[in-house]
N, C-alpha and C positions, 0 to 999 in steps of 0.2 A: 504494500500500500504506500503510495506517495504521500508524504506529509506536506501540508501547506505551511510554509514558513513565512508567509507574507507579513505577519505581525512580528513584533520583536520577541525574541526568546532570550530573556535575560537571566543570568545566573550569577549575579553579583550581590553579595551581602557583606559589604565592608564599610567601615567608617569613612565619611566624606573626606577627611583629612588625608587618609591613606589611599583613597580610591585611585588617584592618578599615578601612584608610584609604580612605574614600569608598565603602565597601561598604554596600549597602542590601539588606535581606532583607524580602520581602513574605511574611508567614508565615500559614499556616492557611486560605488562601482556596480558592475553587473556581476552578481555573485552566483557562481555555478556550484550549488550545494552538492550535486551529484545524487545524494540520497533523496532529494526532494525537488521543489520547483527552482527554476532560475529566477532570482530576485533582482528586479531593476532598481537602480539608485538606492542600494541597500548599504548597510554598515556592518562590518565585522569587528567586534571588540575582542582584544587579546589581553589576558591578565594572567600572570603567574604561569606562563607557558601553555595556557589552555585557551580554547575559544569560549569566551564568557558570554557573548551575546551575538545574535545574528538577526537582522531584520531591517525594515524600512524606517522604523521609529525608535531606534536605539538611542538612549540618552548617554551622551559622552561625558564622562567625569571631567571636572575642571582640571586643567594642567596635563591632560593626557596628550601623548604624541599623536597628532592627526596626520594621516596620509591621504591626500586628495586623489581618489581613484575615479573621479568623474570621467566618463568616456572610456574607461578601461574595464578589464575583466579580472575577477578574483577567482582563483581556482584552489582546490585542495592540492597539496603537494603530490607530484606524480610518483608512482611506485614501480620500479623496474623489477619485475618478479623473477628474473633469472639473468645473472650477470657473473662476470669474474672481476667486477669492480673492486679495487683494493688488493687483488691477488695478482694482477699483472699490470705492467707499465708499457713496455715496448715488446711486441710479440717476437721480433727478430733478435732480441737480446735475452738469451736464456737466464742470465742472472737476475733479470727483473720479472721473471715469470715464476709464480709459485702456486700453480693450479692443480698439479698432479703429483701424487706420491708414487714411489717405486712399488711395483707389485700390483696384483689384480684385485685384492680384497683389502680395503682400508676403511672399514666402517667407523673406526675410532679417530679418524682424521677430523679435526675441527677447523673449519675454514676461518673462524673468527680469530684464531690465534695468529694467523698469517696475514690478516688484513693490514695494509699499510695506510695509516690515516693521512699521511702527507703526500699521497699519490696526486699527481697533477691532473689525473682524469676525474677525480672526485669533484673539485670545484667547477670543472667544465660541464659535467652533468648537472650539477646543482644550479648553475647559472641559467639553465634552460628549464628549470622548474622541477627537476627530479630531487626529491628530498629523502627518499628511502630506496633501498635496493636489496635484493637477495644475492649475497656473495656465496657462490657455490663452487665446490671442487669439481674436477673432471677426470675422465680416464678410468681405465680398468673395468672390472665387473661391478665392484662396490666402490664408488669414488669417495664417499665420506659424508660428513654433515655440513649443511649450509647454515648461514646466519643471516637474519634480517638486520641490516644496519641502517642507521641514519647518516646522512651525508654531512655531518658536522661533528667535530671533536678532534682531539689531539692524541688520543690513545685508542687502541683497539677496544678497550672496555667502554670508553666514552661513546664510541660509534655503535656499539652493540645494542640492539633492541630486543631480539628474541633468539635464544639458542636452546636446543637445535631447532631450526625452522623445518628441516626435512632431512631425510637420508636420500642420497643420490645414487642411482644404479643405472648402468647402461645395459639395455636389453640385449642379450647375446644374439648375434646374427648368425653365428656358426662359421663365419669366414675366418680363416687362419690369420693370425697376426703376422705382419711383415717380419721376416727373419733377415736381419742385416748380415749375419754370418754366412748365409747362403744366397745372398743377393745375386751373385754372378754364377751360380751353379746352373747346369742345364735343367730347365723346367721339366717336371714330370707330366707327361701327356695323359690326360684323362678325358673320358667322355662327359657329356653334359649330365647324364644320369649318375655317373660316379661322383661328379662334383656336388650334385644336389644331395646325394646320399651322405657324403662326408660332411656337408654343411649341416644337415639335420642331426647327424650324430654328435657333432661338436656343440650344437645349440642345446640339445637335450642334456648333454654332459654338464654344461654350465648352469642350466636351470636346476638340475639335481643338486649341483654344488650350492647354489643359492638357497634352495629349499632346506638343505641340511644345515646351513648356517642359521637360518631362521628358527628351525626346530631346536638346534643346540642353544640358541639365545634364549628361547622360552624355558628350556630345561635349566639353564644356568640361573636365570632369574628366579625360578621356582626353588632352586636349591639354596639360594641366598636367604630365603625365608625360614630355612631350617638351620639354626645356629650350629647344631651338632654335625651337620653335613655341609657346612659352608665350603664351596669350592675355592680354588686359588683364583686370584685376581686375573680376569681376562677382559682387557679393555675393549676388544673387538666385539665380544658377545654382549658385554654390558651396554655398548652403544646400540646394538641391534635389538635388544630386548623390547624397548618401547615401540619400536617399529613393528616387530613381530606381533605385539599385542594390539596393534591398531591405534596406538596413542600418538604416534608421530607419523606424519605422512611419508610415503616412499615416492620420490620423484623418479620415474623410469624414463630414460631417454629412448625414444623409439620414433621412427619416421615412416617406415613401410607399413602398409595396411596389415599384413600378416603379423608383424611384430607388435603393432598396437593392440590388435585383437588378442594376441598371445599374452601381452602384459596385462590386459583386462582380465583374462581368464586366470592367470597366475595369481593376481591380487584377490580376485573373488574367492578362489578356492582356499586362500590362506587368511582371509579376513583383514587384508591390508587396506590402509587408506591411500588410495592411488591418485597420483598426479602424473600426467604424461607431459614430458618435455620434448619440444621439437614438433612432433605431430604433423609432419608435412602431409600425410595421407589421412589426417583426422576427419576430413570431410567425407571420406569413404566409410568411416566407422561410427558415424553419429549414433546409430542404433545401439551399438555395444557401449559406447561412452555414456550415453544417456541412461541406459539401464543400470550401469554400475555407479552412476553419479560421480564419474571421474572428471576431474578438472584437466584442462589442457593449457600449457604455456606455449603460446604461439609466437614464432618469429615470422613476420609478414614478408619481409624483403628477402625472398629466396627464389631459387630457380626450381622449376618442376623436376620431379624425379624421373619421369618417363618421356620419351620423345613424343608419345601420343597424347600427353596431357596438354590441355590448353595453356597458353602462355601466362594466363592470369590465375592459374589454379591456386598458387600460394597466396596471392593478394585477396582472393575471394574466400579463403579458408575460414577466416574469422566470421564472415557473414553466414556461411553455411552452419557453423557451430551455433551462432546466435539464433538462427531460424529453428534449429532442432532443440533449442533449450539446453544445450550443453554448457556447463560452466567453463569459462576460459578467461585468460588474461593475455594481453599483448606484451611481449618482452623483447629486449634487445639481444639476449643470449651472448653478450659481449661486454667488454669494458670500455673500449674507445668509442663504441657506437651507442652507449647508454644515453648520451646527449640527444640522439636522434629518436628517442622513444616516441615523442608526440607525432613524428612524421611517419613512423611505422603505423600508428593508429590512423593517421590521415590517409595512408595508402589503402588500408582496410576499408575506411569510410568511402573512398572513391570507388571501391568495388563492392558496394552493397551493404556495408555495415552502417546502421543508423548512427547519426552524430552522437546522440546521448549514450549509445552502447559503446561507441569507440572511446569516449571519454571515461566511461565507467571501467573499461578494460585496462586502463592504465592508472586507475585510482582505487576505487572501492573494490573491484573484483579481485585484484591480487591481495588486498587486505583481508578479504573474506577467505580466500583460498588458504592463506597462511595464518589465519586465526587472530588477526589484530584489527579487525574492523571496528572493535569497540574503542580503538585509540586513534585511528587514522583512516584516510581514504575518502572522507567527505567533510564538508563544512557543517558541523553540528556542535551545539553547545556541549561542553564537557570534554570534547576530543582535543588531542594535542594540536597546538597551533602550528601545524605544518601546512603552509599555504604560500601562494605567490600571486603577484599582480602582473598582468601583461597588457600590452597595448591593444590586443584583439584576440582572435581565436588562436589558442595555443597550437592548434594543428595546422595553422597557416605559417609557412616559413618566413613570411614578411613580418610576423609578430615579434616584438621584443619583450623580454621579461624585465621589469623595472624594479621589483622588490621580491625577495625570498625570505621566508621565516621558517625556522626549524625550532620546535618547542618554544615558539614565541620570540626567539632571538633573531634579529635581523642578520642576514648573511651577506658577506661581501660578494659582489658580482665580478670581481677581478679574477682573471684566469690567465693561464699561459697564453691563450689566444689573444686576449685583450692587451697583454703586455707586449707581445710581438707586434700587434697592430699599431700600438702607440709608438713603438720604437722605429718602425719602418714606414709608417704612412706618409711621412713628409720627405722621404728620400727622393732626390732628383732622378 
């Protein structure tokens, strides 16, 4: 049910003398609440890091800092639901990349330990309205645990919003990993049927391996409840236990239709809370995804998988999920491209996704998927004051962001990009 926020919703009960201390009023803007109506010429009041009031008739305390947003738009902070932000800096420089651990099974890996708060990519994303992101590990069969981070802070702990946000797994395709040691050996010739048989055998082997890990994690957790039988410390199994019990979601990376359907069946049989990452063929599996109530993290700007696919199949993927009632969020699935999150949504919007659904897919939907919708994702009284002011539609590349707030604190819009621009713009 959409809530009518046309009147003021005030949550301030403070003495007049102290009311203006740290209070910020964003006045006269077009407020996109996301969870409710778009409010024209409305005011958003920020106090103590929270949204204290929203509406057209909000009383502004004397001495409050007032930001004139007339003719501008006010949005909740964007949430990039799948990135390596903070875990990688320059892809071609291995020393700046900390996304993947050695080995195939690393459930005990904690992405938030490796997040670099002084990454140059964080302020670049923040300057375009992104205020929170899911920093996720990659690689192997079980990649590790992700963290939802805020894009403001000077230490990993200061950035961390929720841990673990999810456990990340790569659905086994059955294809053998590239062997560098045998890269120049004469290839073994096999028929198509032999290759398919070997692929299926490898895939089933990895799925059994993952199943055993989950079963062992459950048994390990049960044993911890019996002091006399307490097992030795096993960080991997302890990390997997809440996932095996359906308490923490499992993000399974899968693109092909068969792999997505396989992931859905795997999760259903084991009672897992499933989120699909990638999901290039998700539009082909809406029936299974809807029946399983599985969410999808969609990257829009991708090439089709098959030569026979329409050129716009990945652009229209989100619209197909929306029509089918499948839960989804639009993500960058990258660090350097996180700043382009609103334009990914714009591309989906250009290929059939309604404008309000496109905005929701980069704000409230990822907040719901990762269980933080009570704190962020929309402009509502009591939520964290993560929001920004822009000169127009955030999904229009001509729009500029003029103000960003995280937990009510104004954020600098200076980035490496702006510094380089100022340094070189007047060169002859």
